[in-house]
BANUVO-217443 format. One record per residue (C-alpha): residue number from 1; residue in three letters; chain; x, z, y. Coordinates in nm, 3 decimals, always signed. Example, Ala and Ser with C-alpha at 12.3 -4.5 7.8 and 13.67 -1.06 7.14 Angstrom:
   pos   code   unit      east        up     north
     1    ALA      A    +1.230    +0.780    -0.450
     2    SER      A    +1.367    +0.714    -0.106
% end
This chain:
   pos   code   unit      east        up     north
     1    UNK      A    +0.000    +0.000    +0.000
     2    UNK      A    +0.121    -0.085    +0.349
     3    UNK      A    +0.198    +0.203    +0.580
     4    UNK      A    +0.224    +0.128    +0.951
     5    UNK      A    +0.125    +0.226    +1.302
     6    UNK      A    -0.001    -0.033    +1.548
     7    UNK      A    +0.015    +0.037    +1.921
     8    UNK      A    -0.212    -0.195    +2.119
     9    UNK      A    -0.175    -0.255    +2.495
    10    UNK      A    -0.397    -0.561    +2.531
    11    UNK      A    -0.436    -0.920    +2.417
    12    UNK      A    -0.113    -1.044    +2.255
    13    UNK      A    +0.052    -0.710    +2.335
    14    UNK      A    +0.040    -0.526    +2.004
    15    UNK      A    +0.337    -0.362    +1.834
    16    UNK      A    +0.346    -0.284    +1.462
    17    UNK      A    +0.581    -0.013    +1.343
    18    UNK      A    +0.635    -0.055    +0.968
    19    UNK      A    +0.692    +0.272    +0.782
    20    UNK      A    +0.719    +0.138    +0.425
    21    UNK      A    +1.094    +0.195    +0.400
    22    UNK      A    +1.108    +0.504    +0.624
    23    UNK      A    +1.139    +0.866    +0.517
    24    UNK      A    +0.816    +1.061    +0.586
    25    UNK      A    +0.834    +1.321    +0.861
    26    UNK      A    +0.748    +1.680    +0.764
    27    UNK      A    +0.413    +1.787    +0.909
    28    UNK      A    +0.550    +2.084    +1.109
    29    UNK      A    +0.831    +1.874    +1.258
    30    UNK      A    +0.583    +1.599    +1.350
    31    UNK      A    +0.357    +1.847    +1.530
    32    UNK      A    +0.653    +2.001    +1.714
    33    UNK      A    +0.784    +1.659    +1.824
    34    UNK      A    +0.441    +1.544    +1.942
    35    UNK      A    +0.382    +1.868    +2.136
    36    UNK      A    +0.727    +1.843    +2.296
    37    UNK      A    +0.672    +1.482    +2.405
    38    UNK      A    +0.325    +1.565    +2.542
    39    UNK      A    +0.473    +1.844    +2.753
    40    UNK      A    +0.791    +1.667    +2.865
    41    UNK      A    +0.597    +1.359    +2.974
    42    UNK      A    +0.356    +1.569    +3.179
    43    UNK      A    +0.053    +1.451    +2.983
    44    UNK      A    -0.284    +1.603    +3.067
    45    UNK      A    -0.570    +1.683    +2.828
    46    UNK      A    -0.815    +1.393    +2.805
    47    UNK      A    -1.117    +1.616    +2.745
    48    UNK      A    -1.281    +1.834    +3.007
    49    UNK      A    -1.283    +2.123    +2.761
    50    UNK      A    -0.903    +2.122    +2.765
    51    UNK      A    -0.891    +2.084    +2.387
    52    UNK      A    -0.617    +1.841    +2.284
    53    UNK      A    -0.660    +1.662    +1.952
    54    UNK      A    -0.373    +1.487    +1.775
    55    UNK      A    -0.533    +1.149    +1.853
    56    UNK      A    -0.551    +1.248    +2.221
    57    UNK      A    -0.180    +1.333    +2.220
    58    UNK      A    -0.092    +0.999    +2.062
    59    UNK      A    -0.294    +0.814    +2.326
    60    UNK      A    -0.161    +1.017    +2.619
    61    UNK      A    +0.200    +0.978    +2.507
    62    UNK      A    +0.167    +0.601    +2.454
    63    UNK      A    +0.004    +0.568    +2.794
    64    UNK      A    +0.272    +0.784    +2.962
    65    UNK      A    +0.572    +0.597    +2.820
    66    UNK      A    +0.415    +0.254    +2.859
    67    UNK      A    +0.448    -0.068    +2.670
    68    UNK      A    +0.823    -0.104    +2.720
    69    UNK      A    +0.890    +0.195    +2.492
    70    UNK      A    +0.732    -0.002    +2.207
    71    UNK      A    +0.840    -0.356    +2.298
    72    UNK      A    +1.206    -0.309    +2.393
    73    UNK      A    +1.444    -0.301    +2.093
    74    UNK      A    +1.657    -0.042    +2.277
    75    UNK      A    +1.368    +0.205    +2.240
    76    UNK      A    +1.295    +0.124    +1.874
    77    UNK      A    +1.434    +0.457    +1.743
    78    UNK      A    +1.195    +0.653    +1.970
    79    UNK      A    +0.901    +0.429    +1.872
    80    UNK      A    +0.976    +0.485    +1.503
    81    UNK      A    +0.976    +0.864    +1.550
    82    UNK      A    +0.640    +0.830    +1.730
    83    UNK      A    +0.505    +0.628    +1.435
    84    UNK      A    +0.642    +0.873    +1.177
    85    UNK      A    +0.484    +1.166    +1.362
    86    UNK      A    +0.150    +0.985    +1.388
    87    UNK      A    +0.154    +0.896    +1.020
    88    UNK      A    +0.246    +1.249    +0.914
    89    UNK      A    -0.019    +1.421    +1.125
    90    UNK      A    -0.306    +1.180    +1.064
    91    UNK      A    -0.218    +1.109    +0.699
    92    UNK      A    -0.359    +0.755    +0.703
    93    UNK      A    -0.181    +0.442    +0.576
    94    UNK      A    -0.277    +0.233    +0.881
    95    UNK      A    -0.322    +0.381    +1.229
    96    UNK      A    -0.410    +0.180    +1.539
    97    UNK      A    -0.355    +0.335    +1.881
    98    UNK      A    -0.554    +0.131    +2.132
    99    UNK      A    -0.422    +0.239    +2.472
   100    UNK      A    -0.662    +0.044    +2.702
   101    UNK      A    -0.957    +0.129    +2.477
   102    UNK      A    -0.850    +0.496    +2.461
   103    UNK      A    -0.911    +0.513    +2.086
   104    UNK      A    -0.726    +0.581    +1.764
   105    UNK      A    -0.853    +0.409    +1.450
   106    UNK      A    -0.760    +0.432    +1.084
% end
């Protein structure tokens, strides 16, 4: 089964991060990395209640770093860590982060 994370920024601006040959990230490390990125990037909760779901963190982080972090080969190591964290925390073989649509699908 294929295992990958797709980050979508618009028509013809979609980046697939293939995780088939990549070591899985431990759940606790994935949560710590995602929380750290969310804080360091100054991301804000998307919900009025202040509750921040994992999907919300993935969206906010992708929005904060922008498309270049996924498109530029120089940032590929960071993008792969993002994908590994997403895969570990959501435990789905295919994850699509739609930044303009503000949704995460499986």
